[in-house]
C-alpha positions in Angstrom: 228.2 167.2 -9.8 227.8 164.9 -12.8 230.7 164.9 -15.3 230.2 165.1 -19.1 230.5 161.9 -21.1 233.8 161.8 -23.0 232.3 159.8 -25.8 229.3 162.0 -26.4 229.5 165.0 -28.8 230.6 168.2 -27.2 227.8 170.4 -25.9 226.6 173.4 -27.9 228.6 176.6 -27.5 226.9 179.6 -25.8 226.4 182.7 -27.9 225.7 186.1 -26.4 222.6 187.9 -27.8 222.5 191.6 -28.5 220.3 192.1 -25.4 222.9 190.6 -23.1 221.2 187.2 -22.7 222.7 183.9 -23.6 221.5 181.8 -26.6 222.0 178.1 -26.1 220.5 177.0 -29.4 223.0 174.9 -31.3 224.0 176.0 -34.8 222.2 174.4 -37.7 225.3 172.4 -38.6 225.8 170.9 -35.1 223.3 168.1 -35.4 225.6 165.8 -33.6 225.8 168.2 -30.7 222.1 168.2 -30.2 222.1 164.5 -29.4 221.6 163.5 -25.8 224.8 162.5 -24.0 225.7 158.8 -24.3 226.3 157.5 -20.8 226.3 160.8 -18.8 227.7 158.9 -15.9 230.9 157.9 -17.7 234.0 159.3 -16.0 236.5 161.3 -17.9 240.0 159.9 -18.6 243.0 162.0 -17.6 246.3 162.2 -19.3 247.8 160.8 -16.2 245.7 157.6 -16.5 246.6 157.3 -20.1 250.3 157.7 -19.3 250.1 155.1 -16.5 248.5 152.6 -18.9 251.3 153.3 -21.4 254.0 152.7 -18.8 252.3 149.5 -17.7 252.0 148.3 -21.3 255.7 149.0 -22.0 256.7 147.3 -18.8 254.7 144.2 -19.7 256.4 144.0 -23.1 259.8 144.5 -21.6 259.2 141.7 -19.1 258.1 139.4 -21.9 261.1 140.3 -24.0 263.5 139.7 -21.1 262.1 136.1 -20.9 263.0 135.3 -24.5 265.8 132.8 -24.8 268.8 134.0 -26.9 267.1 137.1 -28.2 268.4 138.3 -31.6 268.2 142.1 -31.2 269.6 144.1 -34.1 269.1 147.5 -35.6 268.3 146.0 -38.9 265.5 143.9 -37.4 264.0 146.9 -35.7 264.1 149.0 -38.8 262.6 146.3 -41.0 259.8 145.7 -38.4 259.0 149.4 -38.1 259.0 149.8 -41.8 256.7 146.8 -42.3 254.3 147.9 -39.5 254.3 151.4 -41.0 253.5 150.2 -44.5 250.6 148.0 -43.2 249.4 150.7 -40.9 249.4 153.2 -43.8 247.2 151.0 -45.9 244.7 150.8 -43.1 245.1 154.3 -41.6 244.4 156.4 -44.7 240.9 154.9 -45.5 240.2 154.5 -41.8 240.8 158.1 -41.0 238.4 159.3 -43.7 235.7 156.8 -42.9 236.0 157.4 -39.1 235.4 161.1 -39.6 232.5 160.5 -41.9 230.7 157.4 -40.4 231.4 157.3 -36.7 228.0 157.0 -34.9 227.1 160.2 -33.1 227.0 158.5 -29.7 230.6 157.4 -30.2 231.6 160.8 -31.7 234.4 161.8 -29.3 236.1 158.4 -29.6 236.2 158.5 -33.4 240.1 158.0 -33.4 239.6 154.6 -31.9 237.5 153.5 -34.9 240.2 154.4 -37.5 241.7 150.9 -37.5 238.4 148.9 -37.7 237.0 151.2 -40.4 240.4 151.0 -42.2 240.3 147.2 -42.2 236.7 147.2 -43.5 237.2 149.9 -46.0 240.4 148.4 -47.5 238.8 145.0 -47.7 235.9 146.4 -49.7 237.8 148.9 -51.8 240.7 146.7 -52.8 238.4 143.8 -53.6 236.4 145.9 -56.0 239.6 147.1 -57.8 241.1 143.6 -58.0 237.9 142.2 -59.5 238.0 145.0 -62.0 241.3 143.4 -63.2 243.6 146.1 -61.9 247.1 144.7 -61.1 248.0 144.9 -57.4 250.5 147.8 -57.7 248.0 149.8 -59.7 245.1 148.9 -57.5 247.0 149.9 -54.3 248.0 153.2 -55.8 244.5 154.0 -57.0 243.0 153.0 -53.7 245.4 155.0 -51.6 245.0 158.1 -53.8 241.2 157.9 -53.5 241.5 157.4 -49.8 243.9 160.4 -49.4 241.5 162.6 -51.5 238.6 161.5 -49.2 240.7 162.4 -46.1 241.5 165.8 -47.4 237.8 166.3 -48.3 236.7 165.4 -44.7 239.0 168.1 -43.3 237.3 170.8 -45.2 235.0 173.0 -43.1 231.5 171.5 -42.7 232.2 168.2 -44.5 232.7 165.8 -41.5 230.4 166.5 -38.5 232.6 164.8 -35.9 233.1 166.5 -32.6 236.4 167.3 -30.9 238.1 164.1 -30.1 238.6 163.0 -26.5 242.3 162.3 -26.9 243.2 161.0 -23.5 240.4 158.4 -23.6 241.0 157.6 -27.3 244.7 157.2 -26.8 244.2 155.0 -23.7 242.3 152.5 -25.8 244.8 152.7 -28.6 247.6 152.1 -26.1 245.9 149.0 -24.8 245.4 147.6 -28.3 248.9 148.6 -29.3 250.3 146.7 -26.4 248.6 143.5 -27.5 250.0 144.0 -31.0 253.5 144.6 -29.6 253.4 141.2 -27.8 252.7 139.4 -31.1 255.9 140.9 -32.5 258.2 139.7 -29.7 258.8 136.2 -31.3 260.5 138.0 -34.1 263.2 139.0 -31.6 263.6 135.3 -30.8 264.0 134.5 -34.5 266.1 137.5 -35.4 264.4 138.1 -38.7 260.9 138.8 -40.2 259.1 135.5 -40.7 255.9 133.7 -40.2 255.6 132.4 -36.6 254.1 129.3 -35.2 253.4 125.8 -36.5 250.0 125.9 -38.2 250.3 124.8 -41.8 247.4 127.1 -42.8 250.0 129.9 -42.9 251.5 128.5 -46.0 248.1 128.8 -47.7 247.9 132.4 -46.7 251.4 133.2 -48.1 250.6 131.2 -51.3 247.3 133.0 -51.9 249.0 136.3 -51.3 251.7 135.4 -53.8 249.1 134.3 -56.3 247.1 137.5 -56.0 250.2 139.6 -56.6 250.6 138.0 -60.0 247.3 136.7 -61.2 243.6 137.5 -61.5 241.7 136.2 -58.4 239.4 133.9 -60.3 241.8 132.5 -62.8 244.4 129.7 -63.2 248.0 130.6 -63.5 250.8 127.9 -63.5 253.6 130.4 -63.2 252.8 131.2 -59.6 253.5 129.3 -56.4 249.9 128.2 -56.4 248.3 127.5 -59.8 244.9 128.7 -58.5 243.2 129.8 -55.3 242.3 126.6 -53.3 238.6 125.9 -53.4 238.3 126.1 -49.6 239.7 129.6 -49.6 238.2 131.0 -52.7 235.3 132.7 -50.8 237.8 134.5 -48.5 239.8 136.3 -51.3 238.7 139.8 -50.0 240.7 139.4 -46.8 243.9 138.9 -48.7 243.8 142.2 -50.6 244.7 144.5 -47.7 247.6 142.2 -46.9 248.7 142.4 -50.5 248.5 146.2 -50.5 250.7 146.2 -47.4 253.2 144.1 -49.3 253.2 146.6 -52.2 253.6 149.6 -50.0 256.3 148.0 -47.9 258.2 146.6 -50.9 258.6 143.3 -49.2 257.6 139.7 -49.5 254.5 138.1 -47.9 256.6 136.2 -45.5 258.3 139.4 -44.2 254.9 141.3 -44.0 253.0 138.5 -42.3 253.8 139.1 -38.7 253.4 142.9 -38.8 250.1 142.7 -40.6 248.9 140.1 -38.0 250.0 142.5 -35.3 247.5 145.0 -36.7 244.8 142.4 -36.8 245.5 141.7 -33.2 245.2 145.4 -32.4 241.9 145.5 -34.2 240.5 142.6 -32.2 241.7 144.2 -29.0 240.1 147.5 -29.9 236.9 145.7 -30.6 237.0 144.0 -27.2 237.7 147.3 -25.4 234.8 149.0 -27.2 232.5 146.1 -26.6 233.2 146.2 -22.8 232.9 150.0 -22.8 229.6 150.0 -24.5 228.2 147.2 -22.1 229.5 148.7 -18.9 229.9 152.4 -19.6 233.6 152.2 -19.0 235.9 155.3 -19.2 238.6 155.3 -21.8 241.3 154.0 -19.5 239.0 151.1 -18.5 238.3 150.2 -22.2 242.1 150.4 -22.9 242.8 148.1 -20.0 240.3 145.6 -21.2 241.8 145.9 -24.8 245.2 145.0 -23.3 244.0 142.2 -21.2 241.9 140.5 -23.9 244.2 141.2 -26.8 247.2 140.1 -24.7 245.5 137.0 -23.4 247.0 133.6 -24.3 243.9 132.7 -26.4 244.2 135.7 -28.7 247.9 135.4 -28.8 247.5 131.8 -29.9 245.3 132.9 -32.7 247.9 135.4 -33.8 251.1 133.3 -33.3 249.9 129.8 -34.1 248.7 131.4 -36.5 245.0 131.5 -37.6 245.0 134.4 -40.1 241.4 134.2 -41.2 240.0 133.5 -37.7 241.8 136.5 -36.3 240.6 138.6 -39.3 237.1 137.6 -38.5 237.5 138.4 -34.8 238.9 141.9 -35.7 235.7 142.6 -37.6 233.2 140.8 -35.3 234.2 142.5 -32.1 233.7 146.1 -33.4 230.4 144.9 -34.8 229.3 143.9 -31.4 230.2 147.2 -29.9 228.4 149.0 -32.7 225.4 146.7 -32.2 225.2 147.7 -28.5 225.1 151.4 -29.4 222.6 150.7 -32.2 220.1 148.9 -29.9 220.6 150.7 -26.5 220.9 154.2 -28.0 218.6 153.7 -31.0 221.4 154.9 -33.4 220.5 153.9 -37.0 224.0 154.6 -38.4 225.5 152.2 -35.8 223.0 149.6 -37.1 224.0 150.0 -40.7 227.7 149.7 -39.7 226.9 146.7 -37.6 225.5 144.9 -40.7 228.4 145.9 -42.8 231.0 144.6 -40.3 229.0 141.4 -39.8 228.9 140.7 -43.6 232.7 141.2 -43.8 233.3 139.0 -40.7 231.2 136.3 -42.3 233.4 136.4 -45.4 236.5 136.3 -43.3 235.4 133.5 -41.0 231.8 132.2 -41.4 231.6 130.8 -37.9 231.5 134.3 -36.5 228.0 135.0 -37.7 225.9 132.8 -35.3 227.8 134.1 -32.3 227.2 137.7 -33.4 223.5 137.1 -34.0 223.1 135.5 -30.5 224.8 138.5 -28.9 222.7 141.0 -30.8 219.6 139.1 -29.7 220.7 139.3 -26.1 221.3 143.0 -26.4 218.0 143.6 -28.0 216.1 141.6 -25.4 217.9 143.5 -22.6 217.2 146.9 -24.2 213.6 146.0 -25.2 214.4 147.0 -28.8 213.8 145.2 -32.1 216.8 145.4 -34.3 215.7 147.6 -37.1 217.1 150.1 -39.5 215.0 153.3 -40.3 213.3 153.4 -43.7 215.5 156.2 -44.9 218.7 154.4 -44.1 217.3 151.2 -45.7 216.5 153.0 -48.9 220.1 154.3 -49.1 221.5 150.8 -48.4 219.4 149.3 -51.1 221.2 151.4 -53.7 224.4 149.5 -52.9 223.1 145.9 -52.7 223.5 145.3 -56.5 227.2 146.2 -56.2 227.6 144.1 -53.1 226.1 141.1 -54.9 228.3 141.8 -58.0 231.6 142.0 -56.1 231.0 139.9 -53.0 228.2 137.5 -53.9 230.6 134.6 -54.4 232.3 135.2 -51.1 229.1 135.5 -49.2 227.6 132.4 -50.8 230.7 130.4 -50.1 230.7 131.6 -46.5 227.1 130.7 -46.0 227.7 127.3 -47.5 230.6 126.7 -45.1 228.4 127.8 -42.2 225.6 125.5 -43.3 228.0 122.6 -43.5 229.1 123.1 -39.9 225.5 123.4 -38.7 224.6 120.3 -40.6 227.4 118.4 -39.0 226.3 119.6 -35.5 222.7 118.5 -36.1 223.5 115.2 -37.7 225.8 112.3 -37.0 228.4 113.0 -39.7 232.0 113.6 -38.6 232.9 117.2 -38.0 235.5 119.0 -40.1 239.0 118.5 -39.0 242.1 120.7 -38.5 245.4 120.8 -36.8 243.8 120.3 -33.3 243.0 116.7 -32.5 242.4 117.0 -28.7 239.7 119.0 -26.9 241.1 122.3 -25.5 241.5 122.7 -21.8 238.5 124.5 -20.2 240.5 127.5 -19.2 242.6 127.9 -22.4 240.1 130.1 -24.3 239.9 132.4 -21.3 243.7 132.9 -21.2 244.4 130.4 -18.4 246.6 127.3 -18.7 244.4 124.9 -16.7 241.6 122.4 -17.4 239.2 123.4 -14.6 235.6 123.5 -15.7 235.0 126.2 -13.2 236.9 128.8 -15.3 234.3 129.2 -18.1 231.5 129.0 -15.5 233.1 131.6 -13.4 233.7 134.0 -16.3 230.1 133.6 -17.5 228.9 134.2 -14.0 230.9 137.4 -13.6 229.8 138.7 -17.0 226.1 138.0 -16.2 226.2 139.4 -12.7 227.9 142.6 -13.7 225.5 143.0 -16.6 222.6 142.3 -14.2 223.4 145.6 -12.5 222.0 147.3 -15.7 218.6 145.7 -15.2 217.0 142.3 -14.5 215.8 141.9 -18.1 219.3 142.3 -19.5 220.7 139.9 -16.8 218.2 137.2 -17.8 219.0 137.6 -21.5 222.7 137.3 -20.9 222.2 134.4 -18.5 220.3 132.5 -21.2 223.0 133.2 -23.8 225.9 132.2 -21.5 224.1 129.0 -20.5 223.5 128.2 -24.2 227.2 128.7 -25.1 228.4 126.6 -22.2 226.0 123.8 -22.9 227.1 123.7 -26.5 230.6 123.2 -25.3 229.5 120.2 -23.2 227.6 118.7 -26.2 230.6 119.1 -28.5 232.9 117.4 -26.0 230.6 114.4 -26.1 231.1 114.1 -29.9 234.2 112.0 -30.8 235.3 114.0 -33.8 234.5 117.6 -32.6 237.9 118.6 -31.2 238.7 121.2 -33.8 235.1 122.6 -33.9 235.0 122.8 -30.1 238.2 124.8 -30.2 236.5 127.3 -32.5 233.4 127.3 -30.3 235.1 128.0 -27.0 237.4 130.6 -28.7 234.4 132.7 -29.9 232.5 132.1 -26.7 235.5 133.5 -24.8 235.7 136.5 -27.2 232.2 137.4 -26.0 232.3 136.5 -22.3 235.9 137.5 -21.5 235.6 141.2 -22.4 232.2 141.4 -20.6 233.6 139.7 -17.5 236.8 141.8 -17.3 234.9 144.9 -18.3 232.5 144.3 -15.4 235.3 143.9 -12.9 236.9 147.1 -14.2 233.6 148.9 -13.9 233.4 147.8 -10.2 236.9 149.2 -9.6 236.1 152.4 -11.5 232.9 152.9 -9.5 234.8 153.3 -6.2 235.4 157.0 -6.8 231.8 158.2 -7.1 229.5 158.7 -10.1 226.5 156.7 -11.0 226.8 153.0 -11.2 227.7 151.6 -14.6 224.7 151.4 -16.9 222.5 153.6 -14.7 221.3 157.1 -15.0 222.0 159.9 -12.6 218.9 159.0 -10.7 220.2 155.5 -10.2 217.5 153.9 -12.4 218.7 151.3 -14.8 217.9 152.4 -18.4 216.2 149.2 -19.5 214.0 149.0 -16.3 212.2 152.2 -17.3 210.4 150.4 -20.0 210.5 151.1 -23.7 210.2 154.7 -24.8 206.9 155.6 -26.2 206.8 157.2 -29.7 206.1 160.6 -28.2 208.7 160.5 -25.4 211.9 162.4 -25.4 213.9 159.2 -25.7 212.2 158.3 -29.0 211.9 161.8 -30.4 213.8 162.9 -33.5 214.3 166.3 -32.0 215.8 166.1 -28.5 216.0 169.9 -28.3 212.2 170.1 -28.6 211.2 167.2 -26.3 213.8 167.6 -23.6 212.6 169.5 -20.5 213.9 173.0 -19.9 217.0 173.1 -17.6 215.2 175.2 -15.0 212.3 172.6 -14.8 214.8 169.8 -14.5 216.6 171.5 -11.7 213.3 172.3 -9.9 212.2 168.7 -10.2 215.4 167.2 -8.9 215.6 166.7 -5.1 218.3 168.8 -3.3 221.3 166.7 -2.7 224.8 167.4 -1.5 227.9 166.1 -3.2 228.3 162.3 -2.9 231.4 161.2 -0.9 234.3 160.3 -3.2 234.8 157.1 -1.2 232.1 155.1 0.6 231.7 151.5 1.8 229.0 150.9 -0.8 231.6 151.6 -3.5 234.8 150.4 -1.9 233.6 146.9 -1.1 232.5 146.0 -4.8 235.7 147.8 -6.0 237.9 145.7 -3.7 236.1 142.5 -4.9 236.6 143.5 -8.5 240.2 144.2 -7.9 240.8 140.9 -6.2 239.1 139.0 -9.0 241.1 140.9 -11.6 244.3 139.9 -9.9 243.1 136.3 -9.5 242.6 136.1 -13.2 245.6 138.3 -14.1 248.4 136.4 -12.4 247.9 133.0 -14.1 246.8 134.8 -17.3 250.2 136.6 -17.3 252.0 133.3 -17.0 250.0 131.7 -19.8 250.5 134.7 -22.2 254.3 134.8 -21.4 254.6 131.1 -22.3 252.7 131.7 -25.5 255.1 134.4 -26.6 258.3 132.8 -25.3 257.6 129.3 -26.7 256.7 130.5 -30.3 259.2 129.5 -32.9 259.5 130.4 -36.6 257.2 128.7 -39.0 259.6 129.5 -41.9 263.1 128.8 -40.6 266.4 130.1 -42.0 266.9 126.7 -43.7 263.5 127.0 -45.4 264.4 130.5 -46.5 267.4 129.0 -48.3 265.0 126.9 -50.4 263.4 130.1 -51.6 266.8 131.3 -52.8 267.7 127.9 -54.3 264.6 127.8 -56.6 266.0 130.2 -59.2 269.4 128.5 -59.1 267.9 125.2 -60.3 267.4 125.4 -64.1 263.9 126.8 -64.7 261.4 124.2 -65.9 263.3 121.2 -64.6 261.3 119.0 -62.2 262.0 118.6 -58.5 261.0 115.7 -56.3 260.3 116.8 -52.7 261.5 113.9 -50.5 260.3 115.3 -47.2 257.7 113.7 -44.8 254.1 114.8 -44.9 254.5 117.9 -42.6 254.3 121.7 -42.8 257.9 121.7 -43.9 256.9 119.8 -47.0 254.1 122.2 -47.7 256.4 125.2 -47.5 259.0 123.6 -49.7 256.4 122.8 -52.3 255.2 126.4 -52.2 258.7 127.8 -52.7 259.6 125.5 -55.6 256.3 125.2 -57.5 256.6 128.7 -59.0 259.6 127.8 -61.2 259.5 124.0 -61.4 257.1 121.0 -61.9 257.0 119.2 -58.6 256.1 115.9 -57.1 256.5 114.4 -53.6 257.2 111.0 -52.1 254.8 111.4 -49.2 252.0 113.9 -49.9 250.1 115.5 -47.1 246.9 113.7 -46.2 243.9 113.9 -48.5 241.8 114.8 -45.4 243.1 118.4 -45.7 242.2 121.2 -48.1 245.8 122.1 -48.8 247.3 122.3 -52.3 250.0 119.6 -52.4 252.4 118.2 -55.0 251.2 115.0 -56.7 252.6 111.7 -55.6 255.8 110.7 -57.4 259.1 108.9 -57.3 261.3 110.6 -59.8 262.3 114.0 -61.2 265.3 115.8 -62.5 266.4 117.0 -59.1 265.4 115.9 -55.5 265.1 118.1 -52.4 265.7 115.9 -49.3 266.7 116.0 -45.7 270.3 115.8 -44.3 269.1 115.5 -40.7 266.3 113.5 -39.1 263.4 115.9 -38.3 262.9 114.4 -34.9 266.4 113.4 -33.6 268.6 115.8 -35.6 270.9 112.9 -36.5 272.3 112.5 -40.1 270.2 110.5 -42.5 271.1 108.8 -45.8 270.5 111.0 -48.9 267.3 110.4 -51.0 267.1 107.2 -53.1 268.6 107.7 -56.6 270.4 110.9 -55.6 273.7 111.3 -57.5 276.9 112.4 -55.8 277.1 115.3 -53.4 274.3 117.9 -53.1 274.6 120.8 -55.5 272.9 123.1 -53.0 272.8 122.5 -49.2 272.6 123.9 -45.7 272.6 122.1 -42.4 269.0 120.8 -42.8 268.3 120.3 -46.6 270.1 119.4 -49.7 269.4 119.4 -53.5 270.8 116.5 -55.5 270.7 115.6 -59.2 268.6 112.5 -59.6 269.3 109.5 -61.9 267.4 106.2 -61.9 268.9 102.8 -62.7 268.0 101.7 -66.2 265.5 99.0 -64.9 263.7 101.6 -62.8 263.9 104.3 -65.4 261.6 102.2 -67.7 259.1 101.5 -65.0 258.8 104.6 -62.8 256.4 107.2 -64.4 257.1 110.9 -64.5 254.3 112.6 -62.4 255.9 116.0 -61.6 253.5 118.7 -62.6 253.0 122.5 -62.6 249.5 121.9 -61.3 249.1 121.2 -57.6 246.4 118.8 -56.2 243.8 119.6 -53.6 243.2 117.3 -51.8 245.5 114.5 -53.0 243.6 111.5 -54.3 244.8 108.2 -53.1 243.4 104.8 -52.2 241.3 104.7 -49.0 243.5 104.2 -46.0 246.8 105.0 -47.7 247.3 108.2 -45.9 246.6 106.5 -42.6 249.0 103.7 -43.5 251.8 106.2 -44.2 251.1 108.2 -41.1 251.5 105.0 -39.0 255.1 104.8 -40.4 256.1 107.9 -38.5 258.5 109.0 -41.1 261.1 111.5 -39.9 263.8 111.0 -42.5 263.6 110.9 -46.3 260.5 108.9 -47.3 262.2 107.5 -50.3 264.4 105.4 -48.0 261.4 103.7 -46.4 260.4 100.2 -47.2 257.8 99.9 -49.9 258.9 103.1 -51.8 
């Protein structure tokens, strides 16, 4: 007997007629219930399966936590983390709940709770950006947005407003548990630090914090010298919308951006994991527990954890929007669901704004799905007319962001097609072949094997789909080979293999889970009850039941269907045809899972704070230095210098003796040699040994900790006449300097105070 699909809307209720018969006609308001079931072969998820997945997730987090060196557990840390996660979750949950109840595609109806987080991320990005551009201050904009979202939530719970079916809670919670487990892993480095901070080593994080600080106090498109950054850096100006939900979380949590960063990134990780689980479930018809397992495995993989903990804020934000878009695109094209199509376009536009590189990968995936399903990506005329009403508003509020994102994408494509150097970042070596797939090895067989598993498991749904995915996988792997042959493409290749893995890894792991899940009977993943692959039946004709707008009219009567079906006894729960593929799938999962566990553990355990306690002291010192007095930052060109600049620039004109290279897009202090005060190192950054105080520092430091000190500065009379005052409220991006000067200073390998180097 075939089981009902847990995603599909609930079947219509039976109503007794006065004559004693049974009326199976659905009520007029149950349009969702009249839809044909999505994946009638999909097995149900039990509460037991959800509970086991929860126990496995908690056990994994406990093992990782036990591996931390010198963990700093405290009640205060737990309370602060829970409060920050709750504040960020509230900002995303309230709009997400309303939008999920209103907009979830009918074929995903019973999994609508899973879409709360993706819809909340998209809705808050849109809504808060509009309010910010209308010149509402962040506290006011946050209150207005949340009140409107709460009102919409209440409205959706009124009878007849939201046509969502009864949720399949065991399956939905299983997926949420898997995604929550991935988010929990990203919070464990806080236990190692003992306080809420920004993890990792990527200097990009200081730009995220700086932009968030700026938006809390100034209009997004203006110039304001009384903030840490005097304006939004040009390279980040198109991405302003992705900072507004972060800012709203800061307002609700009544915290600073540094304290809110890790909790908010944890929710972004959960969003990416949810998207991966839904993508795999749509491709392989996975039950809820299978989708939850894929969400945990992909979201907890070393590659995704690296994006969250390094951290790459905008890249992770883009992934959290792109992956749900791919799942919606699968429903759109294979189930001919126009609402899913409209949502796919919305999510792709937002992911383009967050991280422009996501767009070509998403377009290629949609093309592969369309070829396999024999469908042209199209939106019905009625939906297109409704969408056209909103395009003027989209252009008004998001035109600059979209234009900037497209320009960035065009620049990358131009670099790839031409001979110009690729854009650079903090990665200057080509990533190991297995790193993007969660494995700490450099074997080329890893991406090939993952692509082969993804293609072969999708081939089970039909030859045409298999060929389409084979072509896509081959294209992505060949691009990796080409990039590795270009001498300046290390950073771009890292981005390429990361997004390639975000596509292939969920499909490969989902395919293996589908093999394991198929051992206990039911139709093969992606096939109908008759065992015929959906895309091998050929495209539906305009008059067929599959293409009809009224399935209740076109579908054959139940009695006729029963008469046409050949008599068959119940299939055995276990058989060799199912056990052998399931055993193979289990072995391959373990073969990937064992080394992947080790790589993920190392990623969590080895992550240190980006903002150390000593740097937090600089935040507290800034108000203690007389406001308006200039400060010279005598720290080598490192992320530490960037953080110090950010912390001091709000209250003081700043300059630095060793500005960060002009090849970056960072806002840095101007080059200088003098100021009223000087912030310098007490210990060498590499050896930890004491170093001489900065040149022209007077007496003992007036503020100090074990790493930094602040001294008054006084130049000798001869130098006082010659050395110009260059400290400024305005930061520079990038720093202009003679050709080769940055390279010359980098060769010095400065680890102490730069003012003590020869040639200062």
